[in-house]
C-alpha positions, 0 to 999 in steps of 0.5 A: 365143181363150183366153189362153196362161196359161188354156190351160196351166191348162186342160191341167194340170187335165185332166191331173189329172182323167185320172190321178184317174179311173184311180186312182179306178177302181182304188180302186173295184175294191179295189186301190191300187198300181202297174201293174207289178212293175218299179215296186216295183224303183224303190221298193226302190232309192229307199227304200234310197238315202234310207236309206243313200245307196247305189244298192242293191237288196239292202242292202249290195250296190251294184247297177247294176240301176236302169234309171232313175237320175233316176226313182229319185232323184226317188222317193227325195226322197219317202222323205227327206221322209217322204211316202207313197210311193205318193201321191208317186209318183203325184204325180210321174207326174201332173206329168210327164204335165202337162209332156208335154201342155204340151210338146205344146201348145208344140211344136204352136204352134211348128210350126204357127204361127197354129193356136192352137186346134189347139195347145190341142186337141193339149195336151188330147188328149195329157193324155187319151191313155190310154197316157200316163195309164196310164204316169203312174199306173204308177209307172214312169219312162216319164212322166218320159222322155216329158216330158224328150224332149218339152221337149228337142224344144221347146227345139231348135225355139225361135227362140233355138236358132239362136244360139250361147250357151254357157250355153244350150248347156251347159244343153241338154247337161245336159238331154240327159244327164239324158234318157239317165240316165232311159232309155238309149235317150235316146241316139237323141234326143241324137244327133239334137239334136247333129246338128240343132245343128251343121246349123242353125248351119253345118257350116263355122263354128268357132263351131258346133263350139265351141257343140257342145263346150259341149253335149257338156260338159253331157252329160258332167256327169251321165253320167260319174258314172253311167257310172262307177258302172255300170262299178264295180258291174257292169263295163258302162257301162249298167244291167244291164237294158239287156243282160238284156232283149236277151238274154232276148228273143233267142229272140223275135227269132229266131222272128219275122220283121223285117216282123212285128216292125216291124208290131207295134211300129209298131201299138202307139202307134196303138191309140186315137184316134191312128189317126184322126189318120193322114190329118193326120199325112201332111198335116203331114209331106208339106210338111216332106219338101220342106224336108229339104235345108235345114239350118234345117228340121232341128229340125222333123224331129227329133221325126219322125226320133226317133219312127221311130228309136225304134220301129225300134230296138225292132223290131230289138232288143226287139220286145215290145209287152206292157204296152200298148206300154210301150216305144213310149209315149214317141213318142205325143206326137209323133204327136199334135203332127203328127196334130192339126196336120195334121188342123187343115189338113184340117178345114173346120169353117166352110166355105161348103159344107155337105158340107165342114162336115158331114164335118169336124165328124163327123171332129172329133167322132169323134176326141173320142168315140174319145179319151174311150172309150179313157180308159174302156178304159184305166182298166179296163185299169189297174185290172186291171193293178194288181189282178194285181200286188197279187194276185200279186207283192205277195201272194207277197212278203208270204207270203215275208216271213212264212214265209221265214227272214231268210237264206233265198236266194230265186231269182226272175224278178220281184223288185220286190215281193219286194225291197221287202217281204221284204229277203231275199237274192235270186238274180235270174233276170232279171239285174237285180241278178244280172248273172252269169245274163245269159249263160245267162238262158234256159237252165233247166239252167244256172239250176237248177245255179246255184240249187243251187250258191248254196243257194237255198231258194225259186224264185218264177216263173210256171210257164210261164216255166221249165216244166222246172224247175217241173215237178220242184218242189213248189209251196207258195204261189201268187198269187190275182188272179182276172184273172191268166192264170196265177199266180205260184208259190213252189216249195220247192227240194230 
């Protein structure tokens, strides 16, 4: 059997190859950039942080619009070192995906002892999972959040987690805090970790509560400065995005029933080879259910309960699955761990019975072929996404940079590339850096009045997003991506 060191190297190499395929596919299509406009928001914050030492989207205006302070800090290191920002961001994403795949390998080894081949297969499958490669190359914090979550789950399943150690507990707490700084919904996993910690070490033992106190202190170390900054900058403890997204999609919540929302969100992470792992997932989970009453088994339950809670929270509060289920992607490694671990118990690759061997090998081959096929599907989707962002958002931003006066106020819904390339005054209709719009974020009449009051010169949006406003305005420029269903348009305000 391949050694642990060689397994880790193999997983890391496969990860690098997967990301390189995506980047190379986009390059061959003539585009080189990020798959989301939000990635440009992170770049703008990071560049300004490196230049001024302040979290600010518009220079001179501190802002709580950065969803991921941790990701912004990491990108800013590249600007400080004067490294090409795109290359640095892609390298960070690749490292995060490699860490996620290695975490899957480690967790599978812990939860399914003796299944070393299954652990290696899980790590490689994760490294080649198309959603995860897409997130690693997207320029977004999703890859970092997924890696941190996976290794936090590994940490609480290590044998030494059962014993009290102030240093380990403090570091675990800091890790939890950094996870929440990376994405606020990390609070769900943090709560489960604390619950498992106390349950595993005994509810009635004083030492358990002392250990918990050290973990909470660790959480507070990164979180208190972050919460304080958000409060001073915007009057809320969490980033503006946390509130703006929920308000923006309130109409969607009202229009779709809860069962429909749950179905959409649950289906998103199974698009790919994961759907073939469903029998294995059931086979792995069923034995655990019988151990649910034993506190010592709680750490094994944490990844499953977290995955369910994460998806349920989005189904209830933000039931969107656009951008390939971007918000649901972090739970995919958990599905891979239990799916592969359970599948390994079902397959009979060396069974004496011919039919059992044939069926098992056909099932294994189906998983491999499906996984590789979706790598190609994902690469094409990634190139399309980058092409749309470059052809729409970046092109529009470059036009504004050339045509708009330095003090022209631009009202826009997608501000990432505009903020990075133009550095013009902005009125953010999505509420990230203009939180005053959040209470009436979908009210076109009030938004139009606010634009008039502020003296905005341009409105930048997709026509369908504000149909009433745009029908009354004169377009002066539009994006030109051939793959875009509609074009981002610049309107001249009267």
